C-alpha positions as CSV (number, residue, x, y, z in Angstrom):
1,M,-28.7,-16.6,-36.9
2,K,-29.0,-15.6,-33.2
3,T,-32.4,-16.0,-31.5
4,P,-33.5,-13.3,-29.0
5,L,-33.0,-15.9,-26.3
6,T,-29.4,-16.5,-27.4
7,T,-28.7,-12.8,-27.5
8,L,-30.2,-12.3,-24.1
9,L,-28.1,-15.2,-22.6
10,L,-24.9,-13.8,-24.2
11,A,-25.6,-10.3,-22.9
12,T,-26.2,-11.7,-19.4
13,T,-23.1,-13.8,-19.5
14,L,-21.0,-10.8,-20.6
15,T,-22.5,-8.6,-17.9
16,I,-21.8,-11.2,-15.2
17,A,-18.2,-11.6,-16.4
18,A,-17.7,-7.9,-16.4
19,L,-19.1,-7.6,-12.9
20,A,-16.9,-10.5,-11.6
21,A,-13.7,-9.3,-13.2
22,P,-10.9,-8.2,-10.9
23,L,-10.5,-4.4,-10.8
24,P,-7.2,-2.6,-11.0
25,F,-6.8,0.2,-8.5
26,D,-4.2,3.0,-9.0
27,F,-2.7,4.3,-5.8
28,K,-1.1,7.4,-7.2
29,D,-3.5,9.7,-5.4
30,P,-4.3,13.0,-7.3
31,K,-5.2,14.6,-3.9
32,G,-1.7,13.8,-2.5
33,V,-3.1,12.7,0.9
34,N,-2.0,9.0,0.7
35,N,0.8,8.6,3.2
36,A,3.0,6.2,5.1
37,V,4.0,7.0,8.7
38,F,7.1,5.6,10.5
39,K,8.2,5.8,14.1
40,L,11.3,4.7,16.0
41,D,10.7,4.9,19.8
42,A,14.0,4.4,21.6
43,P,14.5,5.0,25.4
44,L,16.3,8.3,24.9
45,E,14.6,9.6,21.7
46,A,11.6,9.1,19.6
47,I,11.7,9.8,15.8
48,S,8.6,10.1,13.8
49,G,8.1,11.0,10.1
50,S,6.1,10.3,7.0
51,A,6.2,9.9,3.2
52,N,3.5,11.0,0.8
53,G,5.0,9.8,-2.5
54,I,2.8,6.8,-2.9
55,S,2.1,4.9,-6.1
56,G,1.4,1.4,-7.4
57,T,-1.4,-0.8,-8.6
58,V,-3.4,-3.4,-6.7
59,T,-5.8,-5.8,-8.4
60,F,-8.9,-6.5,-6.3
61,D,-11.9,-8.8,-7.0
62,P,-14.9,-7.9,-4.9
63,A,-16.2,-11.4,-5.4
64,N,-12.9,-13.0,-4.4
65,P,-10.8,-10.8,-2.2
66,S,-8.4,-13.6,-1.4
67,A,-7.1,-13.2,-5.0
68,T,-5.8,-9.7,-4.3
69,K,-2.3,-9.0,-5.6
70,G,-0.3,-5.9,-6.3
71,K,2.6,-3.6,-5.5
72,I,2.7,-0.4,-3.4
73,I,5.7,1.9,-4.0
74,V,6.9,4.7,-1.7
75,D,9.2,7.5,-3.2
76,A,12.1,7.5,-0.7
77,T,12.8,11.2,-1.5
78,T,9.5,12.1,0.1
79,L,10.5,10.6,3.5
80,T,10.6,13.5,6.0
81,V,11.0,14.2,9.7
82,P,10.3,17.6,11.4
83,N,14.0,18.4,12.3
84,S,15.8,19.6,9.2
85,M,19.2,18.3,10.3
86,M,17.8,14.9,11.0
87,N,16.0,15.0,7.6
88,Q,19.4,15.4,5.9
89,H,20.7,12.4,7.8
90,L,17.6,10.4,7.0
91,H,18.3,10.9,3.2
92,G,22.0,10.3,3.6
93,P,24.0,7.2,2.9
94,M,24.0,5.9,6.5
95,W,20.3,5.9,6.7
96,M,18.1,5.6,3.6
97,D,20.6,6.6,0.9
98,V,17.9,8.0,-1.3
99,A,20.4,9.0,-4.0
100,N,20.9,5.3,-4.8
101,H,17.7,3.8,-3.5
102,K,14.9,6.0,-4.6
103,E,12.0,3.6,-3.8
104,L,10.7,1.4,-1.0
105,S,8.1,-1.2,-2.0
106,F,5.9,-4.0,-0.9
107,E,4.7,-6.6,-3.4
108,A,1.7,-8.7,-2.2
109,K,1.7,-12.2,-3.6
110,E,-0.8,-14.0,-1.5
111,L,-3.5,-13.2,1.1
112,K,-4.1,-15.6,4.0
113,N,-6.6,-15.8,6.8
114,V,-9.1,-13.8,4.7
115,K,-12.3,-12.6,6.4
116,T,-14.8,-10.4,4.7
117,T,-17.7,-8.7,6.4
118,G,-19.7,-6.3,4.2
119,D,-17.3,-4.0,2.3
120,K,-14.3,-4.7,4.7
121,T,-11.8,-7.5,4.3
122,T,-9.0,-8.4,6.8
123,A,-6.1,-10.6,5.9
124,D,-2.4,-11.4,6.2
125,A,-0.7,-10.2,3.1
126,S,2.4,-12.3,2.2
127,G,5.0,-10.9,-0.1
128,T,8.3,-9.0,-0.4
129,L,9.3,-5.8,1.3
130,T,12.2,-3.9,-0.3
131,I,14.0,-1.1,1.7
132,K,17.3,0.4,0.8
133,G,17.9,-2.3,-1.8
134,V,17.3,-5.2,0.6
135,T,14.4,-7.5,-0.2
136,K,12.9,-9.8,2.4
137,E,9.8,-12.0,2.6
138,V,7.3,-10.6,5.1
139,T,3.7,-11.1,6.2
140,V,1.7,-8.0,6.9
141,P,-1.8,-7.7,8.5
142,V,-4.0,-5.6,6.2
143,T,-7.5,-4.2,6.1
144,L,-9.1,-3.7,2.6
145,T,-12.2,-1.6,2.3
146,Y,-14.0,-1.8,-1.1
147,L,-16.2,1.3,-1.7
148,K,-18.2,0.7,-4.8
149,G,-19.1,3.9,-6.7
150,K,-17.5,6.2,-4.1
151,L,-14.6,7.6,-6.2
152,G,-16.6,10.7,-7.1
153,Q,-16.9,11.6,-3.4
154,R,-13.1,11.7,-3.1
155,V,-12.2,13.1,-6.5
156,P,-15.0,15.2,-8.0
157,N,-16.1,14.6,-11.6
158,L,-14.7,11.0,-11.6
159,K,-16.9,7.9,-11.6
160,G,-15.7,4.6,-10.2
161,D,-14.7,2.6,-7.1
162,L,-12.3,3.1,-4.3
163,L,-10.1,0.6,-2.4
164,V,-8.8,1.7,0.9
165,I,-5.8,-0.2,2.4
166,R,-4.7,0.2,6.0
167,A,-1.7,-1.7,7.5
168,N,0.3,-1.4,10.7
169,F,3.4,-3.5,11.2
170,A,7.1,-3.3,12.3
171,V,10.4,-4.1,10.7
172,K,14.0,-4.2,12.1
173,R,16.3,-1.3,11.1
174,N,19.3,-3.6,11.1
175,D,17.7,-6.1,8.8
176,Y,17.7,-3.5,6.0
177,G,21.1,-1.9,6.7
178,I,19.7,1.4,8.0
179,N,22.4,2.9,10.1
180,P,23.2,-0.4,11.7
181,K,25.8,1.0,14.1
182,A,23.5,3.5,15.8
183,P,23.1,2.9,19.5
184,E,19.7,1.3,20.2
185,E,19.1,3.3,23.4
186,K,19.0,6.4,21.1
187,V,17.8,4.9,17.8
188,S,15.3,2.1,18.1
189,D,16.0,-1.0,16.0
190,E,12.3,-1.5,15.6
191,I,10.6,0.8,13.0
192,N,6.8,0.9,13.3
193,L,5.1,1.5,9.9
194,T,1.5,2.6,9.3
195,L,0.0,2.8,5.9
196,S,-3.3,4.6,5.1
197,I,-3.9,4.8,1.3
198,A,-6.8,4.8,-1.2
199,G,-6.7,3.6,-4.7
200,A,-9.0,4.5,-7.6
201,S,-10.6,2.4,-10.3
202,P,-12.3,4.8,-12.7
203,Q,-15.2,3.6,-14.7
204,P,-16.6,5.0,-18.0
C-alpha cells in the first residue's frame, strides 16, 4: 500500500522526468513560411533563389541542448529563381535533376562547441548533407532558439513550444555534381545557403 509520501515522491519524479524529456519538433510549417535561401555570386552574374518545401523532425532537450539530433528535408521541386528560363534549367538534369532527386537533406548527428545563453544555443552541427544524390560529411554553424510556450503566438489555437533554427554556410557546386562544366566566371562554384526555420512541438 502506497503512503501519501510515496505517492508524492512518485508524482514528483514523473513530473521531473516529463520536464527533462527531449522534445520532438516538427518542421513542416503549417504557415508555409519556413524557407532555405541560396546564392551563387560569380564575377559576371549573381543567381539567388529559395525553397519553401521544408519538413523534418529535430529532437531537442532544453536541459541538454548538446544532445540535439534530427533531419531537415527540402523538397527540391520547390527550388525557384525569379527568371522562368533559369528556373527550368535549375530543375533540369544538368543542375538539380529534381525528377530523379526530389529531396535535399541535412541529418545532424552531433553538436560541438555548444554554448547556451538564456533561450539561445550556438553550436557546430556535424552530420551528412545530401544534394542531388551525393552525400558528404559536413559541419555547419547553427543557432537554436528554444521558445517555451510560444507556439500559439505563431499558430493560433495551438499550445506548445517552438524551436527556431538558423544557419548560414557554403558548399561547392562541383562537390555535388551540379552543372560541373559551367564556367566559374559566370556560375560560382560556391553556393551560399541560409536556413531560417521554426519547428513546432504541440502540447496537450
